[in-house]
C-alpha positions as CSV (number, residue, x, y, z in Angstrom):
1,M,-85.5,-7.2,-18.3
2,K,-81.6,-6.2,-18.6
3,Y,-79.8,-7.4,-21.5
4,L,-75.9,-8.0,-21.7
5,L,-75.6,-9.4,-25.4
6,T,-72.0,-10.6,-26.0
7,S,-70.5,-12.4,-28.9
8,A,-68.3,-14.6,-26.8
9,G,-68.8,-14.5,-22.9
10,I,-67.2,-12.2,-20.3
11,K,-64.0,-11.8,-22.2
12,N,-62.7,-8.7,-20.6
13,A,-62.8,-6.4,-17.9
14,S,-64.9,-3.8,-19.6
15,I,-67.3,-6.6,-20.2
16,H,-67.1,-8.0,-16.9
17,S,-68.0,-4.4,-15.3
18,A,-70.9,-3.7,-17.3
19,L,-72.5,-7.2,-15.9
20,V,-71.8,-6.4,-12.3
21,E,-73.6,-3.0,-12.9
22,L,-76.3,-4.8,-14.4
23,L,-76.7,-7.4,-11.4
24,G,-76.3,-4.2,-8.9
25,K,-74.1,-6.6,-7.1
26,P,-70.8,-8.6,-7.1
27,I,-71.3,-11.7,-9.1
28,A,-70.3,-14.1,-5.8
29,E,-73.7,-12.5,-4.3
30,A,-75.7,-13.1,-7.5
31,S,-77.5,-16.5,-8.4
32,A,-77.9,-17.7,-12.5
33,L,-79.4,-20.2,-14.5
34,C,-77.5,-21.5,-17.4
35,I,-79.0,-22.6,-20.7
36,P,-77.2,-24.9,-22.8
37,A,-79.9,-25.5,-25.5
38,A,-78.5,-24.2,-28.6
39,L,-75.6,-26.7,-28.4
40,Y,-77.5,-29.9,-28.5
41,P,-78.1,-29.9,-32.4
42,F,-74.5,-30.0,-33.1
43,P,-72.1,-33.2,-33.5
44,G,-71.0,-33.6,-30.0
45,G,-73.9,-31.3,-28.8
46,P,-74.0,-33.2,-25.3
47,A,-70.3,-33.1,-24.5
48,M,-70.0,-29.3,-25.8
49,A,-72.9,-28.6,-23.4
50,Y,-71.2,-29.9,-20.3
51,R,-68.4,-28.1,-21.2
52,F,-70.2,-24.8,-21.1
53,I,-72.0,-25.7,-17.8
54,S,-68.5,-26.4,-16.3
55,G,-67.0,-23.6,-17.5
56,A,-64.4,-25.6,-19.6
57,T,-64.6,-23.0,-22.6
58,A,-62.9,-19.9,-23.6
59,N,-66.2,-18.2,-23.3
60,P,-66.5,-17.1,-19.7
61,M,-70.1,-17.3,-18.3
62,C,-70.8,-20.2,-15.8
63,E,-67.4,-19.9,-14.5
64,L,-67.3,-16.6,-13.0
65,G,-67.8,-17.2,-9.3
66,W,-71.8,-17.0,-9.2
67,K,-73.0,-18.0,-5.6
68,S,-75.4,-20.4,-7.3
69,L,-75.6,-22.1,-10.8
70,G,-78.5,-24.1,-12.0
71,V,-79.1,-25.5,-15.5
72,L,-82.5,-24.6,-17.2
73,E,-83.1,-27.6,-19.7
74,L,-85.9,-25.8,-22.1
75,A,-87.0,-28.9,-23.7
76,A,-87.9,-30.3,-20.3
77,L,-89.8,-27.5,-19.3
78,P,-93.4,-28.4,-21.1
79,S,-93.1,-31.5,-19.0
80,I,-92.9,-30.2,-15.8
81,K,-95.1,-28.3,-13.3
82,E,-95.1,-24.5,-14.9
83,E,-95.0,-23.0,-11.4
84,Y,-91.9,-25.0,-10.6
85,W,-89.5,-23.8,-13.4
86,I,-91.0,-20.5,-13.2
87,A,-90.4,-19.8,-9.8
88,A,-86.6,-21.0,-10.5
89,V,-86.5,-18.4,-13.2
90,E,-88.2,-15.7,-11.2
91,Q,-85.6,-16.4,-8.3
92,A,-82.6,-16.1,-10.5
93,D,-80.4,-12.8,-10.9
94,A,-79.3,-13.9,-14.3
95,L,-80.0,-16.1,-17.4
96,L,-76.8,-17.3,-19.0
97,V,-77.7,-18.3,-22.6
98,G,-75.4,-20.1,-24.5
99,G,-74.3,-20.2,-27.9
100,G,-74.9,-22.4,-30.8
101,D,-77.9,-23.1,-33.2
102,V,-79.7,-19.9,-33.0
103,F,-82.9,-21.5,-35.0
104,Y,-83.2,-24.3,-32.2
105,L,-83.0,-22.1,-29.2
106,C,-85.3,-19.8,-30.9
107,R,-87.8,-22.7,-31.4
108,W,-87.3,-24.1,-27.8
109,M,-87.4,-20.5,-25.9
110,R,-91.0,-20.3,-27.6
111,E,-92.0,-23.6,-27.0
112,S,-91.0,-23.8,-23.2
113,G,-93.2,-20.9,-22.5
114,L,-89.6,-19.0,-21.5
115,A,-90.2,-16.5,-24.2
116,K,-93.3,-15.2,-22.7
117,L,-92.1,-15.0,-19.5
118,L,-89.0,-13.0,-20.0
119,P,-90.6,-9.5,-20.5
120,S,-92.0,-9.6,-17.2
121,L,-88.7,-10.3,-15.5
122,R,-87.6,-6.7,-14.8
123,E,-84.7,-7.0,-12.7
124,T,-83.2,-9.9,-14.1
125,V,-80.1,-9.8,-16.5
126,Y,-80.1,-11.9,-19.6
127,V,-76.7,-12.7,-20.4
128,G,-76.5,-13.9,-24.2
129,L,-73.6,-15.4,-25.6
130,S,-73.4,-15.7,-29.8
131,A,-76.6,-17.2,-30.4
132,G,-77.8,-16.9,-27.3
133,S,-77.8,-12.8,-27.9
134,M,-78.7,-13.2,-31.5
135,V,-81.9,-14.9,-30.6
136,T,-83.2,-11.7,-28.8
137,A,-83.8,-9.6,-32.1
138,P,-86.9,-9.1,-33.8
139,T,-85.1,-10.7,-36.7
140,F,-81.7,-12.9,-37.1
141,G,-79.7,-14.7,-39.5
142,E,-76.8,-16.9,-40.2
143,T,-75.0,-19.3,-42.1
144,Y,-73.4,-21.8,-39.5
145,D,-73.9,-24.9,-41.5
146,N,-72.1,-23.8,-44.5
147,P,-70.8,-19.9,-44.6
148,T,-71.1,-20.3,-48.9
149,T,-74.7,-20.7,-48.7
150,P,-77.3,-17.5,-48.9
151,F,-78.2,-15.9,-45.4
152,V,-80.9,-17.1,-44.0
153,I,-83.2,-14.8,-42.0
154,D,-85.9,-15.5,-39.3
155,T,-88.0,-13.8,-37.0
156,G,-86.5,-13.7,-33.7
157,L,-88.2,-13.1,-29.9
158,G,-88.2,-9.3,-30.3
159,L,-86.9,-8.6,-26.8
160,V,-84.8,-6.0,-27.9
161,D,-85.1,-3.6,-30.9
162,F,-82.1,-4.4,-33.1
163,A,-80.2,-7.2,-34.5
164,L,-76.7,-8.5,-33.7
165,L,-73.9,-10.6,-35.4
166,P,-71.4,-12.0,-33.8
167,H,-67.7,-12.9,-34.3
168,V,-66.6,-10.3,-36.7
169,D,-63.5,-11.4,-38.3
170,H,-62.4,-14.4,-36.3
171,P,-60.5,-16.9,-38.1
172,N,-63.0,-19.6,-36.9
173,H,-65.9,-18.1,-38.0
174,P,-65.4,-17.7,-41.8
175,E,-69.1,-16.7,-42.3
176,S,-68.4,-13.4,-40.1
177,T,-66.0,-11.6,-42.0
178,T,-66.4,-7.9,-42.2
179,A,-67.7,-7.8,-46.0
180,K,-70.2,-10.7,-45.5
181,V,-71.4,-8.9,-42.4
182,E,-72.1,-5.9,-44.2
183,R,-73.9,-7.9,-47.2
184,M,-75.8,-9.8,-44.5
185,A,-76.7,-6.6,-42.6
186,A,-78.1,-5.2,-45.8
187,E,-80.8,-7.8,-45.6
188,V,-81.9,-7.0,-42.2
189,P,-84.8,-4.8,-41.8
190,V,-83.8,-3.7,-38.0
191,P,-80.5,-1.8,-37.1
192,T,-77.6,-4.1,-36.8
193,Y,-74.8,-4.5,-34.5
194,A,-71.8,-6.2,-35.7
195,I,-69.3,-7.2,-33.1
196,D,-66.2,-9.0,-32.5
197,D,-65.4,-11.3,-29.4
198,E,-64.0,-8.5,-27.4
199,T,-67.4,-6.5,-27.5
200,A,-70.7,-6.8,-25.8
201,I,-74.4,-4.8,-26.5
202,K,-75.7,-3.4,-22.8
203,V,-79.5,-2.7,-22.6
204,A,-80.9,-1.5,-19.4
205,G,-84.1,1.0,-19.4
206,G,-84.6,1.1,-22.9
207,A,-80.9,2.6,-23.4
208,V,-78.7,0.9,-25.7
209,E,-74.5,1.1,-24.8
210,V,-71.7,-0.5,-26.7
211,V,-69.1,-2.0,-24.3
212,S,-66.3,-2.6,-26.5
213,E,-62.5,-3.6,-26.0
214,G,-62.2,-4.7,-29.4
215,Y,-64.2,-3.9,-32.9
216,W,-67.8,-3.2,-33.6
217,K,-70.2,-1.4,-36.0
218,L,-73.8,-0.2,-36.4
219,F,-75.4,-0.8,-39.8
220,T,-78.9,0.8,-40.1
221,P,-81.4,-0.3,-42.6
């Protein structure tokens, strides 16, 4: 699988170009499935999920002009025929994994069976946004509910061999100031990329590349 792990979606021309390069064709010729699952645990989650799907957010993902776009509801997958949803995933050029509650997303990635399928999708591009990016790590942590609480660490999906902390120094994310991110990264036992909203991490063929028009920093254990 190929990965484009973003903090806030396809925010600039550099990240857009990286996505097209990973797809190997224009976005207008590519199909995608979006995954809004991580938004549902929040107050107003259903409305937030609709805005993500319809492209009415400040985080470009679904509104990029895909040839076709579908919705993959993770909580529904265990109750439908596996061959149906697996076929839909295998036919997609990209999976657009939205942000929100990374713990909830990780749970349903596993319980749905999607996490098990992902490593077999050699040509599919996994496009993560915030929590959708964080969940791919061997280990992740966050303090979304209360930025004054201790950093909570949990086991991620291990799809990549590094961790990611998004939204560095964003005014709406007090948990992600440079000072706090540095302290959090010190608790994570794998290399950790701290990235702002103008940055993404591109992974293809085992090679990791930072795509940025903003700020990022790599912390090593």
